[in-house]
All heavy atoms as a GROMACS GRO file, in nm:
protein
  543
    1MET      N    1   0.420   1.163   0.391
    1MET     CA    2   0.329   1.058   0.341
    1MET      C    3   0.409   0.950   0.276
    1MET      O    4   0.482   0.974   0.183
    1MET     CB    5   0.228   1.109   0.254
    1MET     CG    6   0.116   1.197   0.318
    1MET     SD    7   0.010   1.096   0.422
    1MET     CE    8  -0.078   1.014   0.299
    2ASN      N    9   0.386   0.823   0.311
    2ASN     CA   10   0.450   0.712   0.246
    2ASN      C   11   0.363   0.625   0.170
    2ASN      O   12   0.399   0.515   0.111
    2ASN     CB   13   0.506   0.627   0.366
    2ASN     CG   14   0.603   0.698   0.451
    2ASN    OD1   15   0.574   0.732   0.561
    2ASN    ND2   16   0.719   0.738   0.392
    3THR      N   17   0.235   0.674   0.143
    3THR     CA   18   0.140   0.594   0.078
    3THR      C   19   0.185   0.552  -0.069
    3THR      O   20   0.175   0.430  -0.098
    3THR     CB   21   0.002   0.664   0.063
    3THR    OG1   22  -0.032   0.705   0.196
    3THR    CG2   23  -0.103   0.575   0.004
    4ALA      N   24   0.225   0.647  -0.138
    4ALA     CA   25   0.264   0.620  -0.278
    4ALA      C   26   0.376   0.523  -0.289
    4ALA      O   27   0.380   0.429  -0.379
    4ALA     CB   28   0.297   0.746  -0.353
    5ASP      N   29   0.481   0.537  -0.208
    5ASP     CA   30   0.594   0.441  -0.216
    5ASP      C   31   0.557   0.300  -0.173
    5ASP      O   32   0.600   0.206  -0.236
    5ASP     CB   33   0.704   0.488  -0.120
    5ASP     CG   34   0.777   0.616  -0.170
    5ASP    OD1   35   0.770   0.639  -0.287
    5ASP    OD2   36   0.831   0.690  -0.084
    6ILE      N   37   0.468   0.288  -0.065
    6ILE     CA   38   0.428   0.156  -0.027
    6ILE      C   39   0.334   0.094  -0.128
    6ILE      O   40   0.352  -0.026  -0.162
    6ILE     CB   41   0.360   0.158   0.107
    6ILE    CG1   42   0.461   0.203   0.222
    6ILE    CG2   43   0.302   0.026   0.151
    6ILE    CD1   44   0.406   0.236   0.350
    7GLN      N   45   0.247   0.176  -0.183
    7GLN     CA   46   0.154   0.114  -0.290
    7GLN      C   47   0.233   0.079  -0.410
    7GLN      O   48   0.205  -0.027  -0.471
    7GLN     CB   49   0.046   0.220  -0.326
    7GLN     CG   50  -0.060   0.169  -0.421
    7GLN     CD   51  -0.134   0.063  -0.352
    7GLN    OE1   52  -0.199   0.079  -0.255
    7GLN    NE2   53  -0.133  -0.063  -0.412
    8LYS      N   54   0.336   0.153  -0.449
    8LYS     CA   55   0.414   0.120  -0.569
    8LYS      C   56   0.487  -0.021  -0.538
    8LYS      O   57   0.491  -0.105  -0.629
    8LYS     CB   58   0.520   0.217  -0.594
    8LYS     CG   59   0.607   0.185  -0.725
    8LYS     CD   60   0.693   0.303  -0.762
    8LYS     CE   61   0.777   0.266  -0.891
    8LYS     NZ   62   0.797   0.131  -0.932
    9ALA      N   63   0.538  -0.044  -0.420
    9ALA     CA   64   0.600  -0.163  -0.383
    9ALA      C   65   0.503  -0.287  -0.396
    9ALA      O   66   0.534  -0.390  -0.446
    9ALA     CB   67   0.667  -0.160  -0.244
   10ILE      N   68   0.382  -0.257  -0.346
   10ILE     CA   69   0.274  -0.360  -0.350
   10ILE      C   70   0.243  -0.390  -0.501
   10ILE      O   71   0.234  -0.507  -0.545
   10ILE     CB   72   0.154  -0.322  -0.275
   10ILE    CG1   73   0.182  -0.312  -0.126
   10ILE    CG2   74   0.035  -0.412  -0.302
   10ILE    CD1   75   0.080  -0.240  -0.042
   11ASP      N   76   0.227  -0.288  -0.572
   11ASP     CA   77   0.186  -0.304  -0.721
   11ASP      C   78   0.301  -0.373  -0.791
   11ASP      O   79   0.271  -0.462  -0.875
   11ASP     CB   80   0.159  -0.165  -0.783
   11ASP     CG   81   0.032  -0.102  -0.727
   11ASP    OD1   82  -0.050  -0.168  -0.668
   11ASP    OD2   83   0.015   0.018  -0.743
   12ASP      N   84   0.422  -0.334  -0.771
   12ASP     CA   85   0.537  -0.394  -0.839
   12ASP      C   86   0.548  -0.548  -0.808
   12ASP      O   87   0.570  -0.629  -0.891
   12ASP     CB   88   0.669  -0.330  -0.804
   12ASP     CG   89   0.680  -0.193  -0.869
   12ASP    OD1   90   0.601  -0.161  -0.955
   12ASP    OD2   91   0.771  -0.116  -0.821
   13CYS      N   92   0.523  -0.578  -0.676
   13CYS     CA   93   0.519  -0.721  -0.628
   13CYS      C   94   0.407  -0.795  -0.704
   13CYS      O   95   0.433  -0.906  -0.750
   13CYS     CB   96   0.496  -0.720  -0.486
   13CYS     SG   97   0.495  -0.879  -0.401
   14PHE      N   98   0.289  -0.745  -0.706
   14PHE     CA   99   0.178  -0.806  -0.783
   14PHE      C  100   0.214  -0.823  -0.924
   14PHE      O  101   0.186  -0.940  -0.978
   14PHE     CB  102   0.058  -0.711  -0.763
   14PHE     CG  103  -0.064  -0.761  -0.848
   14PHE    CD1  104  -0.138  -0.873  -0.804
   14PHE    CD2  105  -0.100  -0.690  -0.957
   14PHE    CE1  106  -0.249  -0.910  -0.890
   14PHE    CE2  107  -0.219  -0.724  -1.032
   14PHE     CZ  108  -0.284  -0.834  -0.999
   15LEU      N  109   0.262  -0.729  -0.992
   15LEU     CA  110   0.289  -0.731  -1.137
   15LEU      C  111   0.401  -0.836  -1.162
   15LEU      O  112   0.407  -0.885  -1.282
   15LEU     CB  113   0.323  -0.592  -1.188
   15LEU     CG  114   0.208  -0.499  -1.191
   15LEU    CD1  115   0.252  -0.361  -1.236
   15LEU    CD2  116   0.096  -0.550  -1.286
   16ALA      N  117   0.486  -0.864  -1.064
   16ALA     CA  118   0.592  -0.960  -1.080
   16ALA      C  119   0.544  -1.102  -1.045
   16ALA      O  120   0.626  -1.198  -1.045
   16ALA     CB  121   0.712  -0.925  -0.995
   17GLY      N  122   0.423  -1.120  -1.013
   17GLY     CA  123   0.362  -1.250  -0.982
   17GLY      C  124   0.333  -1.276  -0.832
   17GLY      O  125   0.293  -1.377  -0.798
   18GLY      N  126   0.370  -1.181  -0.754
   18GLY     CA  127   0.340  -1.190  -0.610
   18GLY      C  128   0.464  -1.204  -0.521
   18GLY      O  129   0.581  -1.212  -0.581
   19GLY      N  130   0.450  -1.211  -0.396
   19GLY     CA  131   0.564  -1.215  -0.299
   19GLY      C  132   0.532  -1.135  -0.174
   19GLY      O  133   0.416  -1.124  -0.140
   20THR      N  134   0.637  -1.089  -0.115
   20THR     CA  135   0.626  -1.017   0.020
   20THR      C  136   0.690  -0.883   0.015
   20THR      O  137   0.797  -0.864  -0.037
   20THR     CB  138   0.696  -1.101   0.131
   20THR    OG1  139   0.636  -1.235   0.133
   20THR    CG2  140   0.682  -1.026   0.264
   21VAL      N  141   0.606  -0.779   0.052
   21VAL     CA  142   0.656  -0.645   0.068
   21VAL      C  143   0.687  -0.627   0.228
   21VAL      O  144   0.596  -0.645   0.303
   21VAL     CB  145   0.558  -0.544   0.030
   21VAL    CG1  146   0.608  -0.400   0.053
   21VAL    CG2  147   0.530  -0.554  -0.126
   22ARG      N  148   0.814  -0.602   0.261
   22ARG     CA  149   0.847  -0.588   0.403
   22ARG      C  150   0.878  -0.445   0.435
   22ARG      O  151   0.948  -0.372   0.365
   22ARG     CB  152   0.978  -0.663   0.424
   22ARG     CG  153   0.965  -0.812   0.406
   22ARG     CD  154   1.093  -0.884   0.441
   22ARG     NE  155   1.077  -1.030   0.421
   22ARG     CZ  156   1.037  -1.113   0.518
   22ARG    NH1  157   1.011  -1.060   0.635
   22ARG    NH2  158   1.025  -1.234   0.486
   23LEU      N  159   0.814  -0.406   0.547
   23LEU     CA  160   0.842  -0.271   0.599
   23LEU      C  161   0.931  -0.289   0.720
   23LEU      O  162   0.895  -0.362   0.814
   23LEU     CB  163   0.716  -0.199   0.633
   23LEU     CG  164   0.620  -0.166   0.526
   23LEU    CD1  165   0.498  -0.098   0.569
   23LEU    CD2  166   0.694  -0.090   0.412
   24THR      N  167   1.047  -0.219   0.733
   24THR     CA  168   1.130  -0.230   0.841
   24THR      C  169   1.089  -0.134   0.959
   24THR      O  170   0.986  -0.061   0.942
   24THR     CB  171   1.278  -0.192   0.800
   24THR    OG1  172   1.279  -0.054   0.745
   24THR    CG2  173   1.327  -0.294   0.701
   25LYS      N  174   1.160  -0.137   1.068
   25LYS     CA  175   1.127  -0.056   1.180
   25LYS      C  176   1.110   0.092   1.141
   25LYS      O  177   1.193   0.145   1.068
   25LYS     CB  178   1.234  -0.071   1.290
   25LYS     CG  179   1.205   0.006   1.415
   25LYS     CD  180   1.316  -0.016   1.512
   25LYS     CE  181   1.294   0.062   1.642
   25LYS     NZ  182   1.393   0.035   1.739
   26GLY      N  183   1.007   0.156   1.186
   26GLY     CA  184   0.978   0.295   1.153
   26GLY      C  185   0.833   0.324   1.158
   26GLY      O  186   0.753   0.233   1.167
   27VAL      N  187   0.806   0.450   1.146
   27VAL     CA  188   0.662   0.492   1.142
   27VAL      C  189   0.633   0.543   0.996
   27VAL      O  190   0.710   0.623   0.945
   27VAL     CB  191   0.631   0.608   1.240
   27VAL    CG1  192   0.492   0.658   1.224
   27VAL    CG2  193   0.663   0.565   1.383
   28PHE      N  194   0.532   0.486   0.940
   28PHE     CA  195   0.498   0.506   0.796
   28PHE      C  196   0.358   0.572   0.802
   28PHE      O  197   0.262   0.512   0.831
   28PHE     CB  198   0.501   0.377   0.716
   28PHE     CG  199   0.640   0.317   0.718
   28PHE    CD1  200   0.664   0.217   0.810
   28PHE    CD2  201   0.728   0.348   0.629
   28PHE    CE1  202   0.790   0.156   0.823
   28PHE    CE2  203   0.856   0.290   0.630
   28PHE     CZ  204   0.885   0.190   0.724
   29LYS      N  205   0.356   0.710   0.754
   29LYS     CA  206   0.223   0.771   0.753
   29LYS      C  207   0.157   0.732   0.613
   29LYS      O  208   0.219   0.753   0.513
   29LYS     CB  209   0.242   0.922   0.768
   29LYS     CG  210   0.112   0.992   0.782
   29LYS     CD  211   0.140   1.144   0.819
   29LYS     CE  212   0.004   1.215   0.832
   29LYS     NZ  213   0.027   1.357   0.853
   30VAL      N  214   0.033   0.685   0.620
   30VAL     CA  215  -0.033   0.638   0.506
   30VAL      C  216  -0.175   0.682   0.496
   30VAL      O  217  -0.238   0.701   0.602
   30VAL     CB  218  -0.021   0.484   0.491
   30VAL    CG1  219   0.126   0.435   0.473
   30VAL    CG2  220  -0.091   0.415   0.605
   31GLY      N  221  -0.235   0.681   0.378
   31GLY     CA  222  -0.373   0.688   0.348
   31GLY      C  223  -0.414   0.551   0.309
   31GLY      O  224  -0.364   0.451   0.364
   32GLY      N  225  -0.507   0.536   0.223
   32GLY     CA  226  -0.560   0.407   0.184
   32GLY      C  227  -0.449   0.332   0.104
   32GLY      O  228  -0.387   0.384   0.020
   33LEU      N  229  -0.443   0.196   0.127
   33LEU     CA  230  -0.350   0.110   0.056
   33LEU      C  231  -0.447   0.003  -0.001
   33LEU      O  232  -0.538  -0.047   0.066
   33LEU     CB  233  -0.249   0.048   0.142
   33LEU     CG  234  -0.137   0.141   0.193
   33LEU    CD1  235  -0.061   0.069   0.299
   33LEU    CD2  236  -0.062   0.192   0.079
   34ARG      N  237  -0.415  -0.040  -0.132
   34ARG     CA  238  -0.494  -0.150  -0.192
   34ARG      C  239  -0.395  -0.272  -0.196
   34ARG      O  240  -0.290  -0.272  -0.265
   34ARG     CB  241  -0.539  -0.121  -0.332
   34ARG     CG  242  -0.618  -0.223  -0.392
   34ARG     CD  243  -0.690  -0.181  -0.512
   34ARG     NE  244  -0.783  -0.285  -0.551
   34ARG     CZ  245  -0.851  -0.284  -0.674
   34ARG    NH1  246  -0.827  -0.180  -0.753
   34ARG    NH2  247  -0.923  -0.385  -0.702
   35LEU      N  248  -0.431  -0.375  -0.115
   35LEU     CA  249  -0.355  -0.498  -0.115
   35LEU      C  250  -0.392  -0.579  -0.246
   35LEU      O  251  -0.503  -0.562  -0.295
   35LEU     CB  252  -0.385  -0.582   0.014
   35LEU     CG  253  -0.337  -0.509   0.132
   35LEU    CD1  254  -0.387  -0.594   0.261
   35LEU    CD2  255  -0.196  -0.463   0.142
   36ARG      N  256  -0.302  -0.657  -0.285
   36ARG     CA  257  -0.323  -0.736  -0.413
   36ARG      C  258  -0.319  -0.879  -0.389
   36ARG      O  259  -0.248  -0.930  -0.289
   36ARG     CB  260  -0.212  -0.692  -0.518
   36ARG     CG  261  -0.202  -0.545  -0.534
   36ARG     CD  262  -0.293  -0.492  -0.638
   36ARG     NE  263  -0.265  -0.356  -0.662
   36ARG     CZ  264  -0.355  -0.277  -0.715
   36ARG    NH1  265  -0.475  -0.322  -0.761
   36ARG    NH2  266  -0.328  -0.143  -0.738
   37SER      N  267  -0.368  -0.958  -0.475
   37SER     CA  268  -0.367  -1.105  -0.468
   37SER      C  269  -0.218  -1.154  -0.475
   37SER      O  270  -0.137  -1.092  -0.550
   37SER     CB  271  -0.438  -1.167  -0.595
   37SER     OG  272  -0.578  -1.131  -0.592
   38ASN      N  273  -0.183  -1.258  -0.402
   38ASN     CA  274  -0.056  -1.321  -0.396
   38ASN      C  275   0.049  -1.222  -0.340
   38ASN      O  276   0.162  -1.256  -0.361
   38ASN     CB  277  -0.021  -1.371  -0.527
   38ASN     CG  278  -0.114  -1.477  -0.578
   38ASN    OD1  279  -0.150  -1.561  -0.510
   38ASN    ND2  280  -0.149  -1.468  -0.711
   39CYS      N  281   0.014  -1.117  -0.273
   39CYS     CA  282   0.111  -1.031  -0.207
   39CYS      C  283   0.086  -1.022  -0.060
   39CYS      O  284  -0.027  -1.005  -0.014
   39CYS     CB  285   0.095  -0.893  -0.267
   39CYS     SG  286   0.136  -0.876  -0.439
   40THR      N  287   0.189  -1.025   0.012
   40THR     CA  288   0.181  -1.013   0.158
   40THR      C  289   0.253  -0.886   0.200
   40THR      O  290   0.363  -0.857   0.154
   40THR     CB  291   0.256  -1.130   0.231
   40THR    OG1  292   0.189  -1.250   0.186
   40THR    CG2  293   0.248  -1.114   0.379
   41LEU      N  294   0.184  -0.806   0.279
   41LEU     CA  295   0.244  -0.687   0.341
   41LEU      C  296   0.291  -0.724   0.469
   41LEU      O  297   0.206  -0.754   0.564
   41LEU     CB  298   0.152  -0.566   0.348
   41LEU     CG  299   0.201  -0.437   0.406
   41LEU    CD1  300   0.323  -0.387   0.317
   41LEU    CD2  301   0.093  -0.336   0.411
   42TYR      N  302   0.424  -0.727   0.506
   42TYR     CA  303   0.477  -0.781   0.625
   42TYR      C  304   0.542  -0.666   0.701
   42TYR      O  305   0.637  -0.601   0.646
   42TYR     CB  306   0.584  -0.888   0.600
   42TYR     CG  307   0.644  -0.948   0.722
   42TYR    CD1  308   0.577  -1.050   0.795
   42TYR    CD2  309   0.766  -0.904   0.773
   42TYR    CE1  310   0.630  -1.106   0.907
   42TYR    CE2  311   0.814  -0.951   0.889
   42TYR     CZ  312   0.751  -1.052   0.951
   42TYR     OH  313   0.806  -1.108   1.076
   43LEU      N  314   0.493  -0.640   0.821
   43LEU     CA  315   0.556  -0.536   0.906
   43LEU      C  316   0.650  -0.597   1.010
   43LEU      O  317   0.602  -0.686   1.087
   43LEU     CB  318   0.447  -0.464   0.984
   43LEU     CG  319   0.372  -0.347   0.904
   43LEU    CD1  320   0.289  -0.407   0.788
   43LEU    CD2  321   0.289  -0.264   0.989
   44GLU      N  322   0.772  -0.569   0.997
   44GLU     CA  323   0.873  -0.623   1.088
   44GLU      C  324   0.857  -0.559   1.224
   44GLU      O  325   0.779  -0.458   1.232
   44GLU     CB  326   1.011  -0.594   1.035
   44GLU     CG  327   1.039  -0.677   0.908
   44GLU     CD  328   1.186  -0.668   0.854
   44GLU    OE1  329   1.268  -0.591   0.922
   44GLU    OE2  330   1.214  -0.717   0.751
   45SER      N  331   0.920  -0.614   1.323
   45SER     CA  332   0.908  -0.562   1.461
   45SER      C  333   0.943  -0.418   1.456
   45SER      O  334   1.051  -0.373   1.415
   45SER     CB  335   0.993  -0.643   1.553
   45SER     OG  336   0.989  -0.586   1.680
   46GLY      N  337   0.853  -0.336   1.510
   46GLY     CA  338   0.879  -0.183   1.522
   46GLY      C  339   0.829  -0.112   1.401
   46GLY      O  340   0.836   0.016   1.400
   47ALA      N  341   0.772  -0.177   1.301
   47ALA     CA  342   0.713  -0.103   1.190
   47ALA      C  343   0.564  -0.064   1.220
   47ALA      O  344   0.492  -0.150   1.272
   47ALA     CB  345   0.718  -0.189   1.068
   48ILE      N  346   0.532   0.062   1.201
   48ILE     CA  347   0.402   0.104   1.238
   48ILE      C  348   0.344   0.182   1.114
   48ILE      O  349   0.407   0.266   1.054
   48ILE     CB  350   0.409   0.212   1.350
   48ILE    CG1  351   0.466   0.143   1.476
   48ILE    CG2  352   0.271   0.275   1.381
   48ILE    CD1  353   0.505   0.234   1.591
   49LEU      N  354   0.210   0.140   1.080
   49LEU     CA  355   0.140   0.214   0.978
   49LEU      C  356   0.054   0.318   1.061
   49LEU      O  357  -0.031   0.276   1.134
   49LEU     CB  358   0.058   0.124   0.895
   49LEU     CG  359   0.128   0.025   0.801
   49LEU    CD1  360   0.021  -0.052   0.717
   49LEU    CD2  361   0.216   0.109   0.702
   50LYS      N  362   0.076   0.443   1.030
   50LYS     CA  363  -0.001   0.551   1.099
   50LYS      C  364  -0.092   0.618   0.998
   50LYS      O  365  -0.044   0.682   0.898
   50LYS     CB  366   0.096   0.653   1.164
   50LYS     CG  367   0.022   0.752   1.242
   50LYS     CD  368   0.112   0.840   1.316
   50LYS     CE  369   0.038   0.941   1.402
   50LYS     NZ  370   0.130   1.036   1.472
   51GLY      N  371  -0.224   0.602   1.012
   51GLY     CA  372  -0.320   0.660   0.916
   51GLY      C  373  -0.319   0.804   0.926
   51GLY      O  374  -0.324   0.861   1.038
   52THR      N  375  -0.335   0.868   0.809
   52THR     CA  376  -0.353   1.013   0.800
   52THR      C  377  -0.493   1.046   0.852
   52THR      O  378  -0.586   0.966   0.847
   52THR     CB  379  -0.334   1.067   0.662
   52THR    OG1  380  -0.364   1.204   0.651
   52THR    CG2  381  -0.422   0.991   0.563
   53ARG      N  382  -0.521   1.168   0.890
   53ARG     CA  383  -0.644   1.219   0.943
   53ARG      C  384  -0.729   1.281   0.826
   53ARG      O  385  -0.841   1.319   0.849
   53ARG     CB  386  -0.632   1.317   1.050
   53ARG     CG  387  -0.562   1.248   1.172
   53ARG     CD  388  -0.549   1.350   1.281
   53ARG     NE  389  -0.675   1.396   1.332
   53ARG     CZ  390  -0.738   1.363   1.440
   53ARG    NH1  391  -0.692   1.268   1.522
   53ARG    NH2  392  -0.855   1.419   1.480
   54ASN      N  393  -0.668   1.289   0.707
   54ASN     CA  394  -0.742   1.348   0.590
   54ASN      C  395  -0.825   1.240   0.517
   54ASN      O  396  -0.764   1.149   0.455
   54ASN     CB  397  -0.641   1.412   0.498
   54ASN     CG  398  -0.700   1.480   0.380
   54ASN    OD1  399  -0.822   1.475   0.357
   54ASN    ND2  400  -0.618   1.549   0.298
   55PRO      N  401  -0.957   1.249   0.518
   55PRO     CA  402  -1.038   1.147   0.458
   55PRO      C  403  -1.011   1.136   0.304
   55PRO      O  404  -1.027   1.029   0.249
   55PRO     CB  405  -1.182   1.201   0.478
   55PRO     CG  406  -1.176   1.312   0.568
   55PRO     CD  407  -1.033   1.355   0.585
   56ASP      N  408  -0.962   1.249   0.240
   56ASP     CA  409  -0.946   1.240   0.093
   56ASP      C  410  -0.826   1.141   0.062
   56ASP      O  411  -0.810   1.090  -0.047
   56ASP     CB  412  -0.907   1.377   0.041
   56ASP     CG  413  -1.029   1.467   0.042
   56ASP    OD1  414  -1.142   1.416   0.036
   56ASP    OD2  415  -1.006   1.591   0.050
   57ASP      N  416  -0.744   1.111   0.162
   57ASP     CA  417  -0.623   1.020   0.134
   57ASP      C  418  -0.666   0.874   0.128
   57ASP      O  419  -0.586   0.791   0.104
   57ASP     CB  420  -0.516   1.035   0.252
   57ASP     CG  421  -0.453   1.177   0.244
   57ASP    OD1  422  -0.442   1.241   0.132
   57ASP    OD2  423  -0.407   1.224   0.356
   58TYR      N  424  -0.793   0.844   0.146
   58TYR     CA  425  -0.840   0.710   0.158
   58TYR      C  426  -0.930   0.678   0.028
   58TYR      O  427  -0.971   0.566   0.014
   58TYR     CB  428  -0.924   0.685   0.277
   58TYR     CG  429  -0.838   0.687   0.396
   58TYR    CD1  430  -0.821   0.805   0.473
   58TYR    CD2  431  -0.759   0.577   0.435
   58TYR    CE1  432  -0.739   0.822   0.584
   58TYR    CE2  433  -0.678   0.587   0.555
   58TYR     CZ  434  -0.659   0.703   0.616
   58TYR     OH  435  -0.580   0.711   0.730
   59CYS      N  436  -0.938   0.771  -0.063
   59CYS     CA  437  -1.015   0.743  -0.187
   59CYS      C  438  -0.932   0.692  -0.298
   59CYS      O  439  -0.903   0.758  -0.395
   59CYS     CB  440  -1.086   0.871  -0.232
   59CYS     SG  441  -1.199   0.936  -0.108
   60ILE      N  442  -0.870   0.568  -0.279
   60ILE     CA  443  -0.767   0.518  -0.362
   60ILE      C  444  -0.816   0.448  -0.483
   60ILE      O  445  -0.748   0.442  -0.588
   60ILE     CB  446  -0.668   0.428  -0.280
   60ILE    CG1  447  -0.745   0.309  -0.231
   60ILE    CG2  448  -0.605   0.505  -0.173
   60ILE    CD1  449  -0.656   0.202  -0.183
   61LEU      N  450  -0.935   0.391  -0.485
   61LEU     CA  451  -0.983   0.312  -0.591
   61LEU      C  452  -1.001   0.393  -0.717
   61LEU      O  453  -0.986   0.341  -0.832
   61LEU     CB  454  -1.111   0.231  -0.562
   61LEU     CG  455  -1.091   0.140  -0.444
   61LEU    CD1  456  -1.226   0.070  -0.420
   61LEU    CD2  457  -0.981   0.030  -0.470
   62LYS      N  458  -1.026   0.520  -0.710
   62LYS     CA  459  -1.047   0.604  -0.827
   62LYS      C  460  -0.926   0.618  -0.913
   62LYS      O  461  -0.934   0.631  -1.034
   62LYS     CB  462  -1.087   0.742  -0.789
   62LYS     CG  463  -1.232   0.746  -0.733
   62LYS     CD  464  -1.273   0.894  -0.703
   62LYS     CE  465  -1.219   0.940  -0.576
   62LYS     NZ  466  -1.261   1.068  -0.532
   63ASN      N  467  -0.803   0.608  -0.852
   63ASN     CA  468  -0.682   0.631  -0.919
   63ASN      C  469  -0.594   0.509  -0.936
   63ASN      O  470  -0.475   0.516  -0.960
   63ASN     CB  471  -0.597   0.741  -0.842
   63ASN     CG  472  -0.674   0.871  -0.830
   63ASN    OD1  473  -0.743   0.918  -0.924
   63ASN    ND2  474  -0.666   0.936  -0.721
   64ASP      N  475  -0.656   0.392  -0.932
   64ASP     CA  476  -0.581   0.263  -0.935
   64ASP      C  477  -0.549   0.231  -1.084
   64ASP      O  478  -0.643   0.211  -1.164
   64ASP     CB  479  -0.664   0.151  -0.869
   64ASP     CG  480  -0.588   0.024  -0.862
   64ASP    OD1  481  -0.484   0.011  -0.930
   64ASP    OD2  482  -0.631  -0.062  -0.785
   65TYR      N  483  -0.422   0.243  -1.123
   65TYR     CA  484  -0.384   0.220  -1.261
   65TYR      C  485  -0.359   0.072  -1.288
   65TYR      O  486  -0.356   0.030  -1.402
   65TYR     CB  487  -0.258   0.296  -1.297
   65TYR     CG  488  -0.134   0.257  -1.229
   65TYR    CD1  489  -0.049   0.171  -1.295
   65TYR    CD2  490  -0.100   0.304  -1.100
   65TYR    CE1  491   0.068   0.123  -1.231
   65TYR    CE2  492   0.017   0.252  -1.038
   65TYR     CZ  493   0.106   0.170  -1.104
   65TYR     OH  494   0.215   0.122  -1.040
   66VAL      N  495  -0.340  -0.009  -1.184
   66VAL     CA  496  -0.308  -0.157  -1.204
   66VAL      C  497  -0.437  -0.231  -1.225
   66VAL      O  498  -0.443  -0.323  -1.317
   66VAL     CB  499  -0.232  -0.210  -1.081
   66VAL    CG1  500  -0.209  -0.357  -1.092
   66VAL    CG2  501  -0.096  -0.145  -1.067
   67GLU      N  502  -0.536  -0.206  -1.136
   67GLU     CA  503  -0.668  -0.279  -1.154
   67GLU      C  504  -0.775  -0.178  -1.143
   67GLU      O  505  -0.849  -0.164  -1.035
   67GLU     CB  506  -0.683  -0.385  -1.050
   67GLU     CG  507  -0.589  -0.502  -1.059
   67GLU     CD  508  -0.605  -0.605  -0.946
   67GLU    OE1  509  -0.571  -0.563  -0.825
   67GLU    OE2  510  -0.654  -0.716  -0.967
   68PRO      N  511  -0.802  -0.091  -1.245
   68PRO     CA  512  -0.895   0.014  -1.229
   68PRO      C  513  -1.038  -0.042  -1.211
   68PRO      O  514  -1.076  -0.140  -1.261
   68PRO     CB  515  -0.887   0.089  -1.362
   68PRO     CG  516  -0.802   0.013  -1.450
   68PRO     CD  517  -0.732  -0.098  -1.373
   69ILE      N  518  -1.117   0.038  -1.132
   69ILE     CA  519  -1.258   0.002  -1.106
   69ILE      C  520  -1.339   0.086  -1.209
   69ILE      O  521  -1.327   0.210  -1.207
   69ILE     CB  522  -1.297   0.035  -0.963
   69ILE    CG1  523  -1.203  -0.034  -0.861
   69ILE    CG2  524  -1.437   0.014  -0.936
   69ILE    CD1  525  -1.229  -0.187  -0.857
   70LYS      N  526  -1.419   0.019  -1.286
   70LYS     CA  527  -1.502   0.091  -1.380
   70LYS      C  528  -1.626   0.140  -1.311
   70LYS      O  529  -1.694   0.064  -1.233
   70LYS     CB  530  -1.536   0.002  -1.499
   70LYS     CG  531  -1.416  -0.036  -1.577
   70LYS     CD  532  -1.449  -0.131  -1.690
   70LYS     CE  533  -1.322  -0.173  -1.761
   70LYS     NZ  534  -1.346  -0.267  -1.874
   71GLU      N  535  -1.664   0.262  -1.336
   71GLU     CA  536  -1.779   0.322  -1.270
   71GLU      C  537  -1.908   0.287  -1.358
   71GLU      O  538  -1.910   0.265  -1.469
   71GLU     CB  539  -1.773   0.469  -1.260
   71GLU     CG  540  -1.661   0.501  -1.163
   71GLU     CD  541  -1.643   0.647  -1.138
   71GLU    OE1  542  -1.745   0.728  -1.153
   71GLU    OE2  543  -1.537   0.697  -1.107
   0.00000   0.00000   0.00000
């Protein structure tokens, strides 16, 4: 699973004021990802995001430490 690493890169980019997170060629297995303002997720040629089949991997908003959603 690559979700945590990709999400950390997105979060770090956001906290630094924005920019681009680039994924190089390869297959990246992910659950839910939360994109952020002023951040671009760029998939280079040959980069593939492959979603997991586990529905629990998509409940990401509950554990968002950067911009928590209040219930």
